[in-house]
C-alpha positions as CSV (number, residue, x, y, z in Angstrom):
1,X,128.2,176.2,65.0
2,X,128.8,176.5,61.2
3,X,132.3,177.4,60.2
4,X,132.7,179.5,57.0
5,X,135.9,180.6,55.2
6,X,137.1,183.8,53.6
7,X,140.2,184.9,51.7
8,X,143.2,186.4,53.5
9,X,143.4,189.0,50.7
10,X,139.9,190.2,50.1
11,X,136.4,190.9,51.3
12,X,135.0,188.3,48.9
13,X,132.0,186.3,49.9
14,X,132.4,183.7,52.5
15,X,132.4,180.1,51.4
16,X,131.7,176.7,52.9
17,X,134.4,174.2,53.7
18,X,133.6,172.1,50.7
19,X,133.8,175.2,48.4
20,X,137.1,176.2,49.9
21,X,138.4,172.6,49.4
22,X,137.3,172.5,45.8
23,X,138.8,175.9,44.9
24,X,142.0,175.5,46.8
25,X,143.2,179.1,46.2
26,X,140.8,182.0,46.5
27,X,140.1,183.8,43.2
28,X,141.8,186.9,44.5
29,X,145.0,185.0,45.1
30,X,144.5,184.7,48.9
31,X,144.3,181.6,51.1
32,X,141.1,180.5,52.8
33,X,141.0,180.9,56.5
34,X,138.2,179.9,58.9
35,X,136.3,183.0,60.1
36,X,136.2,181.6,63.6
37,X,138.5,178.9,65.1
38,X,136.3,176.3,66.8
39,X,137.2,175.1,70.2
40,X,138.0,171.6,71.7
41,X,134.8,170.9,73.6
42,X,135.6,167.6,75.3
43,X,138.0,166.9,78.2
44,X,141.4,165.8,76.8
45,X,141.1,162.8,79.0
46,X,138.0,161.8,77.0
47,X,139.8,162.4,73.6
48,X,142.7,160.3,74.9
49,X,140.6,157.2,74.8
50,X,139.7,157.7,71.1
51,X,141.3,156.0,68.2
52,X,143.0,158.1,65.5
53,X,139.9,157.8,63.3
54,X,137.5,158.8,66.1
55,X,139.7,161.8,67.1
56,X,140.0,162.8,63.4
57,X,136.2,163.0,63.2
58,X,135.9,165.0,66.4
59,X,138.4,167.6,65.2
60,X,137.6,167.8,61.5
61,X,133.8,167.9,62.0
62,X,134.3,171.2,63.8
63,X,135.9,172.8,60.7
64,X,134.1,170.9,57.9
65,X,130.6,171.8,59.1
66,X,128.8,171.4,55.7
67,X,129.8,167.7,55.5
68,X,127.3,165.3,57.0
69,X,128.5,162.9,59.7
70,X,128.2,160.0,57.2
71,X,130.2,161.8,54.5
72,X,133.1,162.8,56.8
73,X,133.3,159.4,58.5
74,X,133.5,157.7,55.1
75,X,136.3,160.0,54.1
76,X,138.2,159.3,57.3
77,X,137.7,155.5,57.0
78,X,139.0,155.5,53.5
79,X,142.0,157.6,54.4
80,X,143.3,156.1,57.7
81,X,143.3,152.4,56.9
82,X,145.8,149.6,56.1
83,X,147.8,152.1,53.9
84,X,149.4,152.9,57.3
85,X,151.8,150.3,58.7
86,X,150.7,150.9,62.3
87,X,147.3,150.9,63.9
88,X,148.3,153.9,65.9
89,X,148.6,155.8,62.5
90,X,151.0,158.4,64.2
91,X,152.7,156.9,67.2
92,X,154.8,159.0,69.7
93,X,158.2,157.6,70.6
94,X,160.1,158.9,73.6
95,X,163.9,159.1,73.0
96,X,166.5,161.1,74.9
97,X,164.0,163.2,76.7
98,X,161.9,164.2,73.7
99,X,158.8,162.8,72.1
100,X,159.1,162.1,68.4
101,X,155.7,162.1,66.7
102,X,156.2,159.7,63.8
103,X,154.2,161.0,60.8
104,X,155.8,158.7,58.3
105,X,153.8,155.4,58.5
106,X,151.7,156.0,55.4
107,X,152.1,154.9,51.8
108,X,154.9,157.3,50.9
109,X,156.7,157.4,54.3
110,X,156.4,161.2,54.8
111,X,154.1,163.4,56.9
112,X,152.3,164.5,53.7
113,X,150.4,161.2,53.8
114,X,148.6,162.3,56.9
115,X,146.6,164.9,55.0
116,X,146.9,163.7,51.4
117,X,145.4,160.3,52.3
118,X,142.1,162.1,53.0
119,X,142.2,165.1,50.6
120,X,141.1,163.2,47.5
121,X,138.0,161.8,49.4
122,X,137.2,165.3,50.8
123,X,137.5,166.7,47.3
124,X,135.4,164.2,45.5
125,X,132.7,164.5,48.2
126,X,132.9,168.3,47.9
127,X,132.5,168.1,44.1
128,X,129.3,166.1,44.6
129,X,128.0,168.5,47.2
130,X,128.5,171.4,44.9
131,X,127.2,169.9,41.6
132,X,130.6,170.0,39.9
133,X,130.6,168.1,36.6
134,X,134.0,169.0,35.3
135,X,137.0,166.9,35.9
136,X,139.2,168.3,38.7
137,X,142.8,169.0,37.7
138,X,145.1,168.9,40.8
139,X,147.9,171.2,39.9
140,X,150.8,171.2,42.5
141,X,154.4,172.1,43.0
142,X,156.5,169.9,45.3
143,X,159.8,170.2,47.1
144,X,160.0,166.4,47.3
145,X,157.2,164.8,49.4
146,X,153.9,166.5,48.5
147,X,154.0,165.4,44.9
148,X,154.3,161.6,45.6
149,X,151.8,161.7,48.5
150,X,149.3,163.6,46.4
151,X,149.7,161.3,43.4
152,X,149.3,158.2,45.7
153,X,146.1,159.7,47.0
154,X,144.6,160.8,43.7
155,X,145.8,157.9,41.5
156,X,142.9,156.6,39.5
157,X,140.3,158.5,41.5
158,X,137.4,159.1,39.1
159,X,136.9,162.6,37.9
160,X,140.4,163.8,38.7
161,X,143.8,164.3,37.1
162,X,146.9,165.3,38.9
163,X,149.9,167.2,37.5
164,X,153.0,167.5,39.7
165,X,156.0,169.8,39.1
166,X,159.3,169.3,41.0
167,X,162.8,170.9,40.8
168,X,165.0,168.8,38.5
169,X,168.0,167.8,40.6
170,X,166.5,169.4,43.7
171,X,165.0,166.3,45.4
172,X,166.7,163.1,46.7
173,X,167.0,160.2,44.3
174,X,164.5,158.2,46.4
175,X,162.0,161.1,46.2
176,X,162.6,161.3,42.4
177,X,162.1,157.6,41.9
178,X,158.9,157.6,44.1
179,X,157.4,160.2,41.7
180,X,158.8,158.9,38.5
181,X,157.5,155.4,39.1
182,X,154.0,156.5,40.1
183,X,151.2,154.4,38.7
184,X,147.8,155.7,37.6
185,X,146.4,156.8,34.3
186,X,145.5,160.2,35.7
187,X,148.9,161.0,37.1
188,X,151.6,163.2,35.4
189,X,155.0,164.3,36.8
190,X,157.1,167.0,35.2
191,X,160.6,168.1,36.3
192,X,161.5,171.8,35.8
193,X,164.8,173.5,35.3
194,X,164.5,175.7,38.4
195,X,163.9,175.4,42.1
196,X,160.8,174.8,44.2
197,X,159.9,178.5,44.5
198,X,160.0,178.8,40.7
199,X,157.6,175.9,40.4
200,X,155.3,177.2,43.1
201,X,155.2,180.7,41.7
202,X,154.4,179.4,38.2
203,X,151.6,177.2,39.6
204,X,150.1,180.1,41.5
205,X,150.2,182.1,38.3
206,X,148.2,179.4,36.4
207,X,145.7,179.4,39.2
208,X,145.2,183.2,38.7
209,X,145.2,183.1,34.9
210,X,141.5,183.7,34.1
211,X,142.1,183.1,30.3
212,X,143.7,179.7,30.9
213,X,140.9,178.8,33.3
214,X,138.3,179.6,30.7
215,X,140.1,177.5,28.1
216,X,140.1,174.6,30.5
217,X,136.5,175.0,31.4
218,X,135.6,174.8,27.7
219,X,137.3,171.4,27.7
220,X,135.6,170.2,30.9
221,X,138.4,170.9,33.4
222,X,138.8,173.0,36.5
223,X,141.9,173.6,38.7
224,X,142.3,172.7,42.3
225,X,145.3,172.4,44.6
226,X,146.8,169.6,46.8
227,X,149.4,171.9,48.2
228,X,149.3,172.9,51.8
229,X,147.4,176.1,50.8
230,X,144.3,173.9,50.6
231,X,142.3,173.9,53.8
232,X,141.5,170.2,53.1
233,X,145.2,169.6,53.8
234,X,145.7,172.0,56.6
235,X,142.8,170.9,58.9
236,X,143.7,167.2,58.9
237,X,147.2,168.2,60.1
238,X,145.7,169.7,63.3
239,X,144.5,166.2,64.3
240,X,147.9,164.7,64.9
241,X,149.0,167.3,67.3
242,X,146.0,166.8,69.5
243,X,146.6,163.0,69.1
244,X,150.2,163.4,70.2
245,X,149.1,165.2,73.4
246,X,146.5,162.5,74.0
247,X,149.1,159.7,73.6
248,X,151.4,161.4,76.2
249,X,148.4,161.8,78.5
250,X,147.4,158.2,78.2
251,X,151.0,157.1,78.8
252,X,151.2,159.1,82.0
253,X,154.0,161.4,80.6
254,X,151.8,164.4,81.3
255,X,148.7,165.2,83.3
256,X,145.6,166.8,81.8
257,X,146.1,170.5,81.4
258,X,149.9,170.3,81.4
259,X,151.5,172.4,78.6
260,X,153.8,170.9,75.9
261,X,156.1,172.5,73.4
262,X,155.9,171.4,69.7
263,X,158.9,171.6,67.4
264,X,158.3,171.4,63.7
265,X,160.8,171.4,60.8
266,X,159.3,173.6,58.3
267,X,159.8,175.4,55.0
268,X,156.3,176.2,53.7
269,X,154.9,176.8,57.2
270,X,151.8,174.7,56.8
271,X,152.7,172.0,59.3
272,X,153.5,174.4,62.1
273,X,150.5,176.5,61.3
274,X,148.4,173.4,62.0
275,X,150.0,173.2,65.5
276,X,149.2,176.9,65.9
277,X,145.6,176.2,65.1
278,X,145.6,173.3,67.6
279,X,146.8,175.8,70.2
280,X,144.1,178.3,69.2
281,X,141.5,175.5,69.6
282,X,142.6,175.1,73.3
283,X,145.3,172.5,73.2
284,X,147.7,173.3,76.1
285,X,150.7,174.4,74.1
286,X,153.5,176.6,75.4
287,X,155.9,177.3,72.6
288,X,155.8,176.5,68.9
289,X,159.4,176.0,67.9
290,X,159.9,176.7,64.2
291,X,163.0,174.8,62.9
292,X,164.6,176.0,59.7
293,X,167.6,174.7,57.8
294,X,170.2,177.0,56.2
295,X,167.5,178.6,54.0
296,X,166.5,180.4,57.2
297,X,164.0,182.9,55.9
298,X,161.5,182.0,58.6
299,X,164.2,182.2,61.4
300,X,165.1,185.7,60.2
301,X,161.4,186.7,60.1
302,X,160.9,185.7,63.7
303,X,164.1,187.5,64.7
304,X,163.4,190.8,62.9
305,X,159.8,190.9,61.7
306,X,161.1,191.2,58.1
307,X,160.3,188.5,55.6
308,X,163.0,188.7,52.9
309,X,163.2,186.1,50.2
310,X,166.0,187.9,48.3
311,X,168.8,185.6,49.2
312,X,170.8,182.7,47.9
313,X,168.9,179.5,47.5
314,X,170.8,176.7,49.3
315,X,170.5,173.0,48.5
316,X,170.7,171.0,51.7
317,X,170.3,167.5,52.9
318,X,166.7,168.4,54.0
319,X,165.4,169.3,50.5
320,X,161.7,169.4,51.4
321,X,162.6,172.5,53.5
322,X,164.6,174.2,50.8
323,X,162.0,177.0,50.4
324,X,162.2,180.8,50.4
325,X,158.5,181.6,49.9
326,X,156.6,180.1,52.8
327,X,153.1,180.3,51.4
328,X,151.2,179.4,54.6
329,X,152.8,182.2,56.6
330,X,150.2,184.4,54.8
331,X,147.6,182.9,57.1
332,X,149.5,183.7,60.2
333,X,150.1,187.3,58.9
334,X,146.3,187.6,58.4
335,X,145.6,186.5,61.9
336,X,148.2,188.7,63.7
337,X,147.2,191.9,61.8
338,X,143.7,191.5,63.2
339,X,142.2,189.5,60.3
340,X,142.7,192.6,58.1
341,X,142.6,191.3,54.5
342,X,143.6,194.7,53.0
343,X,146.7,194.9,55.1
344,X,147.5,191.2,54.3
345,X,147.1,191.9,50.6
346,X,149.5,194.8,50.8
347,X,152.2,192.6,52.5
348,X,151.8,190.0,49.8
349,X,152.0,192.6,47.1
350,X,155.2,193.9,48.6
351,X,156.6,190.3,48.6
352,X,155.7,189.9,45.0
353,X,157.1,193.2,43.8
354,X,160.0,193.9,46.2
355,X,160.8,190.4,47.5
356,X,160.2,191.3,51.1
357,X,157.8,192.9,53.6
358,X,158.1,194.1,57.2
359,X,155.4,193.6,59.8
360,X,154.4,196.2,62.4
361,X,155.7,196.2,66.0
362,X,152.1,195.4,67.2
363,X,152.1,192.3,64.9
364,X,155.5,191.2,66.0
365,X,154.3,191.3,69.6
366,X,151.8,188.7,68.7
367,X,154.4,186.2,67.7
368,X,155.2,185.2,71.3
369,X,153.7,181.8,70.6
370,X,156.7,181.1,68.4
371,X,160.4,180.5,68.8
372,X,162.5,180.5,65.6
373,X,165.7,178.5,65.3
374,X,167.8,177.1,62.6
375,X,170.5,174.4,62.2
376,X,173.4,174.1,59.9
377,X,174.2,170.9,58.0
378,X,176.9,170.1,60.5
379,X,174.6,170.6,63.5
380,X,171.9,168.5,61.8
381,X,174.3,165.6,61.1
382,X,175.9,165.8,64.6
383,X,172.5,165.7,66.2
384,X,171.4,162.7,64.2
385,X,174.6,160.8,65.1
386,X,174.3,161.8,68.8
387,X,170.7,160.5,69.1
388,X,171.6,157.3,67.3
389,X,174.7,156.6,69.5
390,X,172.7,157.3,72.7
391,X,169.6,155.4,71.9
392,X,169.9,153.5,68.6
393,X,167.0,155.6,67.2
394,X,167.5,156.9,63.7
395,X,165.8,160.0,62.3
396,X,165.8,161.6,58.9
397,X,167.5,164.8,58.0
398,X,164.3,166.9,58.3
399,X,163.5,165.6,61.7
400,X,167.2,166.1,62.4
401,X,166.8,169.9,61.8
402,X,164.0,169.9,64.4
403,X,166.0,167.8,66.8
404,X,169.1,170.1,66.5
405,X,167.0,173.3,66.9
406,X,165.1,171.8,69.9
407,X,168.4,170.8,71.7
408,X,169.8,174.3,71.1
409,X,166.6,175.8,72.4
410,X,166.8,173.8,75.7
411,X,170.5,174.8,76.1
412,X,169.6,178.4,75.6
413,X,166.4,178.8,77.5
414,X,166.6,175.9,80.1
415,X,162.9,175.3,79.3
416,X,162.2,171.7,80.3
417,X,158.6,171.6,79.1
418,X,157.8,168.2,77.6
419,X,158.3,168.6,73.8
420,X,156.8,166.9,70.8
421,X,159.1,166.8,67.8
422,X,157.3,166.3,64.5
423,X,159.2,163.5,62.8
424,X,158.2,164.2,59.2
425,X,159.9,161.5,57.1
426,X,161.3,158.0,57.4
427,X,165.1,157.9,57.5
428,X,164.9,155.4,54.6
429,X,163.7,158.2,52.3
430,X,167.1,160.0,52.8
431,X,169.4,157.0,53.4
432,X,172.4,158.6,51.8
433,X,172.4,161.6,54.1
434,X,171.4,159.6,57.2
435,X,174.2,157.0,56.6
436,X,176.5,160.0,56.0
437,X,175.6,161.2,59.5
438,X,175.7,157.9,61.5
439,X,178.2,155.8,59.6
440,X,180.0,157.9,57.0
441,X,182.7,155.2,56.5
442,X,180.0,153.0,54.8
443,X,179.1,155.6,52.1
444,X,181.9,155.2,49.6
445,X,181.0,153.5,46.3
446,X,177.5,152.3,47.4
447,X,174.2,152.8,45.6
448,X,171.1,154.2,47.3
449,X,169.6,150.8,47.7
450,X,172.8,149.3,49.1
451,X,172.8,152.1,51.7
452,X,169.1,151.4,52.5
453,X,170.2,147.8,53.2
454,X,172.9,149.1,55.6
455,X,170.5,151.5,57.3
456,X,168.0,148.6,57.8
457,X,170.8,146.7,59.5
458,X,172.0,149.6,61.6
459,X,168.6,150.6,62.8
460,X,167.3,147.0,63.2
461,X,164.3,148.1,61.2
462,X,162.9,146.4,58.0
463,X,162.7,148.8,55.0
464,X,159.2,150.2,54.4
465,X,157.2,148.8,51.5
466,X,157.4,152.2,49.8
467,X,161.1,151.5,49.3
468,X,160.7,147.9,48.3
469,X,158.2,148.9,45.6
470,X,160.5,151.3,43.8
471,X,163.4,148.9,43.6
472,X,161.7,147.3,40.6
473,X,159.0,149.7,39.5
474,X,159.4,151.0,35.9
475,X,160.1,154.8,35.4
476,X,156.9,156.2,33.8
477,X,157.5,159.9,34.0
478,X,160.6,161.5,32.3
479,X,159.5,164.9,31.1
480,X,161.7,168.0,31.9
481,X,160.6,171.5,30.9
482,X,161.8,175.1,31.5
483,X,159.7,177.2,34.0
484,X,158.4,179.3,31.1
485,X,156.9,176.2,29.5
486,X,155.0,174.9,32.5
487,X,151.6,176.3,31.4
488,X,152.1,174.9,27.9
489,X,152.9,171.5,29.3
490,X,149.7,171.5,31.4
491,X,147.7,172.3,28.2
492,X,149.5,169.6,26.3
493,X,148.7,167.0,29.0
494,X,145.1,168.0,29.1
495,X,144.7,168.3,25.3
496,X,143.7,171.9,25.5
């Protein structure tokens, strides 16, 4: 079966997977969605005996149907290799009754590596398949992790340039250093005087600026996206949820056909949307637990059916979730309104003009797959400390949000379904906050790297290479601009 893609906002022509990957964002501003969700067609007991790479091919080949077997297998082999510090790629660790899916064993110690390790290879292959001769300019906004993971993936990849915008003062110091020290002659990092939503909105505006695109085309460039709006990022994320189930099955924690819950800390909604697609493919999933921090726009949406971004933006200890415009929610909206692109476009227009929209009762009734919860800073820190004191296991502040929301969910519902918690970043990436949770008496007067040394000792875990590397790496990227100057900075970088 060939799978094609269309925009959530228009009845534009359908496109192949490689065309959707190259374009990133549809010309009408919508997001590409598969016209049909393919199904898992092998027994899960068979999938459970596959390596991560083999399972990745089995799942991705169902979505990327215009790639040859050789093309896709080469992309997978280049992506999931020794960049990851464990052969398992994404191991599941059982602690205190929950199953933590560790998605931080890649080059930048965050879950974004799982998809951004393969996206550059998918994109370069797609360019060749579609006769593209212009250089591809990856333009992306990041709330902390996407930027570094994307740059690590695209660094020095021929025929590409990557420009990353991030909120000045809105990421952890380790996240900032990871981006600012990024090597690669084709990598550019720009801080903005604004928040992530400002950066993301400006990037989307550039994608929709036909005049700017024409200027770039004349100079031999075309835009594409490494954000989670790109199906080349979304589809690889489906793999690790199936893989988590298979690991639990292989370990005898569940039997084939048993349902699991999946808890995901989310801001932009892409990571939990991938879990939703896994369920749509036939993975036995009961509840998708959407965990928000104090920027609880998604929690309020699941409670009321109204999405309202008009609220104070709160800086938290889980900065990658400090988001008020959850771009990937648009894909879910499209699906629950009967794949109606006109209705979806109306909702997105309301969000742009009024800052909010409200779904219908019929649409709200289709959200039964989801449970929305949120955790405060205090609940997050308390949960991290409790888990550490009970088990010695240390989680970061994003995983901490999911952990706190999951524990509250069990208390409220008494649901004892085996639950996978997406562990989205290494605690070493947020050592200041993590030490503040498990050993606050050790915080005073210490630098980030001194706290990393303490965390290594407390957790009995060596620091990841990604941390060791930035201890001595020179800062290469120092530019800071206002939001209104972002487009001009892109042109300056590209010499347009």
